[in-house]
N, C-alpha and C positions, 0 to 999 in steps of 0.2 A: 705343233702349231707355232708359227713364227711369222716374222715380217718378211714377205717375199718381195725382192726388188725386181724380179721378172717372173713370168709364168714358168712353171717347171713341172716335168713329169718324167718318170723312169721309162726309158726306151730299151727294150731288150734286142740286141743285135744277134740274129740267128747265125749259125755256123755257115750256112749257104751264102749269106750276104757277105760275111767276112772273106770267104774264099773268093767271092766274086770280085771284091775290091783288090785283093792281091793279084788275081789272074789278070784283071784289067790293067793293073800297073805294069805287070810283066809283059803282057802281050803288046801293050802300046809302047813298051820300052821307056816308060816314065817312072823313074824311081822316086820314092817318097822323099820329102825334104823335112828337115828339122828347122823350125824357126824359133827365134827368141822374141818374147812379147813382154812389154811392160803392161800388165793387165789392169792394175788399179793402183792409184797413188793415195798416200795419206792426205787427208784434207776434205774440203767440202766440194761436192760435185754440182753440176748444173741442175740435178734433180733434187738439190737441197738435202742430200744425205751425207753425213759425216762419217768417214772411215779414219779412225785414229791409228797411229803407228803401233800403239800397244796391241790393238786388236788384230791388225794385219800381220804382225810379227809373231803371233802366238803359234806354237807348234801344231796345235789341233786345226787352226785355220789353214796353215800351209799344207798340212797333210790331207785336208779335205779335197784338194785338187786331184790326188791320185788314189785315195782310199774312200770307200771300199773298192772303187774301180776308177780307171783313168777317165777324167771328165771330158766330154765331147767338145770339139771345136765346130761351131755351127754358124749359120747365117741369120742375122736379125732375130736371135733368140727363138727361133722356130724349131722346137724339138720334134716336130712331126716328120721332118725330112731326115735323110741319112746324114750322119756327121761327115764333116770334111776332114777330120783328123781327131787326135786324142792328145791330151796333156800328158807329158811323161815326167816332168819334174817342176818343182816350185821352190823359189828362194825369196828372201826379202833383202833389199839393198838399195843403193843409191841409183837414182834415175839418170839415164843418159838422154832422155827426151825433155826433161824439165830440171834444170840445174837447181840444186838445193832441196829437191824433194826426194822422198823415199817411197818405195812401193814394192809390190809383188812382181817378180820376174819369172815368167814361165818359159819352159821349152815344150814345144808341141810338135808331134809328128803329123805332117799333112800328107795324106795319101790320095786325095781326090785330084784327078788330072786337071779338071777345070780350075779348081782352087789353087793348085800349084802354079798354073799359068797366071792367074790373077794376082797371086802373091808376088811372083817374079816381075810382072809388069806394073806392080804397085797399085793395081785397082783395089786389091785388098790391102789396106794400110792401117786403118783405125779399128779399135775393138771396144767391146763393152762386156762387163761380167754380169752373171746372173746367179742368184743364190738365195739363202734364207738366213735370217737373224732371229735368235730367240728373244732378243730385247731390242726395242726401238724407243729411245727416250726423247721426249719433246724438249727443245731448247728453251721454250717459254715457261712451261709449268713444271717440267721435270717428270711428267707422268710417262709410264711405260705403256705405249699404245697397244703393244702385243697382249699384255696382261689385263689392262684396264679399259681397252677400247679407245676409239677416237676421242681426243680431248677437246676438240673444237678449234685447234690452231692448225691451219693449213700450211704445209711447208712452202716457203717462198714469200708468204705474207708477213707484214711487220706488225708486231703487237707490243704492248707495254707489259713489262714484268711487274711483280709485286712491289719492286722498288721504284717503279715509275720510269724505268729505263726502256726505251724502244729497242727492240731486238728482232732480228729476222728469224722466223720459225724454220727449224730443220730437225731431222731425226738423227740421233747418234746411235749407231748400231753396235750391239754387243753379242758375243758368241756367234760368230759368222761361220756359215758353211757355204762354200761355193759349189755350184751345180754345173755350170757351163761357161764358156767364153764364146762370144760371137763377133764376126766381122760386121761392122755397122758403118754407115756413112756419117752419122753425127753422134759421137759418143758423149755421154754426160761428163766423163773425165776426159777433157780435151787433149791430155797428154798421153792417153792410153793408146798403144799401137805397137807395130812390129819394129824391132830395133836391129834385126839381122837374120840372115839365113846361114845356118850352120853347115848344111850339106851343099858343097859347091858343085858337085858333079851334075846334079839335077839342073842347076842354073845354067851351066855351060851347054848341056844338051838341048834345053828348051829355048835357048835364045839364039841358036844357029850361028855360033861363033861370035855373037855379040858379047860385049863385056858387061858384067854386072858389078856395079860399083858398091860392093858390100865388103865389110871388114874381113869375112871369111875367105876372100880370094887370095889372101897372103899365106894361107896355110900350106904346110909342106906336104909332100906326097905321102909320107908316113901318117900324117894326121888325117889325110883323106881316106887312106885305107882303114885306119882305126874308126873313122866316122862311118864308113860304109859298113864295117863290121858291126858298129853300134846300131846302125839302121836295121841290119838283119837280126841282130839280137833283140831289138825292140819289137820287130815283127813276130819273133819267136815268143817274146814275153806276152804280146797281145794274144797270140794263138793259144798259148798255154793258159792264159788267164780266162779266155773265152771258154775253153774246154772244161776247165775246173769249175768255173762259176756258172755255166749254163744251167746245170741242175740246181745249183744254189739259188740262182736268180728266180728260177721257176718256183722253187719252194718258198723263197721270200715273197714272191708275188702272191702265191697261194696263202701264205701265212698272213700277208697284208690284207688280202681280199676277204679271207674268212672272218677276221674280227670286224672288218668294215661291213661285211654282209650281216653279221650278228648285230652290230650296232645299228645298221639300217633297219633290220627286222625289229629291234627293240624300239627304235624311234617310230617305226610304222605302227607298232602296237600302242605306244604311248599316244601317238597322234589319233589312232582309232578310238582309244579310251577318251581322249580329250574331246574328239568329235561327238562321241556318244554323250559325254557330259554336257557339251554345248547344246545338243539336241534336247536333252532332258531339261536344261535350263530354259531353252526356247519354249518348250511345251508348257513348263511351269509359268513362264512369263505370259504366254497366250492365255492360260487359264486365269491368271491373276488379272490380266487385261479385261477378260470377259466379265469377271466378277466386279471389277471396278466400273465397267460400263453399265452393268445391271444396277449397281449401287447409285451410280450417277443418274440413271434413269429414274430410280425411286426418289432420289433427292430432288430431281427436277420436278417430278409430279408433286411431291410434298411442298416444294417451294411454290408451285403454282397454286396449290390448295391454300397455303398460308397467305399468298398474295390476295386470293379471293376473300379469305376470312378477314384479312387486314382491311380490304376495301369495304366489306360489310360493317366491320367495327368502326371504321372511319365515318361511314354514313350514320351509324347509330350514335356515334359520339357527337356528330354535328346536330342530330335530332335532339339528343339529351341536352346539349348546350343551349339550343334554342328553347327547349322546354323549360330548362332551369332559368333562362333569362325571363321567359314569360311568367314563371312562378315567382321569381324574385320581384318582378314588377308588380304582380298581383299582391304579394305579401306587403310590399312597400306601400301600395295604395291602401290596403286594408289597415295597416298599422298607422298610416297617416290619418286616415279617417277616424280610427279609434282614438288616436291621440287628440285630435281636434275636438271630437265629441266629449272626451273626458275633460279637457281643459275648459270647454264651455260649461260642462256640468259642474265643475268645481268652482266656476266663476272666474277662471283666469283669462278666458276669451269670451267674446260676445257672439251670440247666435247669428247675427246678421253678417258677421265677418267670416263665416265658415268657407264660402266659395273662394274668397281672396286668400285665406290661409292655405287651402288645398293647392293653389297655384304656387304659393311661395315655398311650400314644403317639397315641391318637385325637385328642387336643386339641393335640398338638404340631404346629407349622407344618412344611410340607413342606421348607422351606429348612433348618430345624434338623435334620430327619431326614437330608437329603442331607449336611449338614455332619458329623453324627455317623457316618454311613455311611462317609464319606471317612476320618475319623479311625480308624474300626475297621479299614478296609482297610490303612491305613498301619501300624497296630499288628500286623495279621496278617503284613504283608510283613516287618516288623522281626523278628517271631518266626520266620518261615521262614528269614530270613538267619542268625539265631542258631542255629537247629537245624542248618543246614548246617555252621556253624562247629563246633558240638559234635560232629558226626559225624567231622569231620577230627581232633579231639582224642582219639578212642577209640584205645587201644593195639592194634597189629596182632598177631594170633595166627595162626600158620601151621597148616596142616592136619596132623593126627597120622596116622601110618601104623602099622599093627599089625606087630609083629615077626614075620617069616615063620617064625622058628624055634620060635615058641610054639605050643603045642597049643590047638586051638579046639574048643569044644563045638558042639552042633547049633545053638545060638542065636547063634553067632559070638563067644562070650565066651572069654577066655583062661583056661586052667586053670593056676593057680599051685600052687606046692608046698604052700602052707599050706591049699590047698583053697578059697581065696576066688575069686570070679568078678568080673571087671571088664569094662566096655564097651570094645569095641575102638576106638570113635570118641569116647569121653568125653574130656573135657579137664578140667584142674584149674582151678577158679575162682580168679581173682586177687582178693584181698581189697580191693585198691585200685581195682578197676573201678567207674565211675559209671553210674548209670542215665541215660536220655535226659532225664527230667524234672529230675533233679539237675543235669545238665549245663546245661540251659537256664537254670535259676534261678541257677546259678553265674555264667554269662555275663552275665545281666541284672544281677546284683549287681555284677559287675566293671565293666561299662560305666557303670552308674549312679554308682559311686564316682568314676569319672573325670569 
């Protein structure tokens, strides 16, 4: 897993197709050409991807162009179509297209007739690389988006760092493996492109006597022969490589497919288990939902019942309040009447003032009425005690008996000598005897003085 800066896939070139390319080149009398390309330079591209000199100059990075197989030269990063050629060597050095910069310089064998023509007439001029990086570090937060996922900082946008400094977001690639190089019209590295054609024979034959203004036109005849031999050797290398690696590629594909198939089956099983788990959870949720609905229905019914009971209780409460008010008024009336009667009885009020007193006591508090009633009862109790004491102070008078020797008339009266009639049961009144009222007043005055 890595950061892919283009789409990539492994394309197996069958033997029949390779022979077709070779026969096509021979039959049309178009010889392959070798071109030099400045593939990628150190620095930041328009895609906001940073290629450091240290990473590009690593041996494993340069070796990835030719191992485990020569990487294809294609068009517009489209690996679905036949390659236009193959990379045969890679080095790192000073750029001839951008002074002061360094980059990867490739040599590629171009065997496609149409591509050769477009290279020579400079329709194919600029290039773009494609590959994979094991690490891609964000310039803003420093996170590795390959390992940790997208960090939220989009390349090309400006963000503030932890130090408050505004910086442009880009990805710095580490442990790079290149997969292909493409002819494109608008490269992200604006200085990436062809810097020369090594094989001059192809240029002279395809331009019909025209002159190609390339640096290789100054090569000697011996150099041309050597380069021709180099071309043939390269074709032989490709031929041998294809024969040796066809079976290996098939095995590699199978070895890659089998684990992927196993992984796919495992994922499918896990997904099926997860799906069954979700179904079970859904069923449980449905049952729980039904239970809650039933409970809610019971609660609603109970709530309605309670509302009805509350309404009945409220009515009963109002009835009781009204009854209590009536009873309180009745008790107040009775207490008021009892109080006034008692006060009249003990002599604190006059009988003829009862009606007026009843009206006045309508505005008196019940507590005051109870207090005065208690005082009136105490007064009555005191008077009763005094009256008992007064009874005990009355002088005792024994019963009188008529003299049996006296003569009585028909009415029971005694006939005296002087002819006067007296009652046989009459007694003589003592002038010193007190009436009950006088006794009570006397006792009250006596105790009051003390």
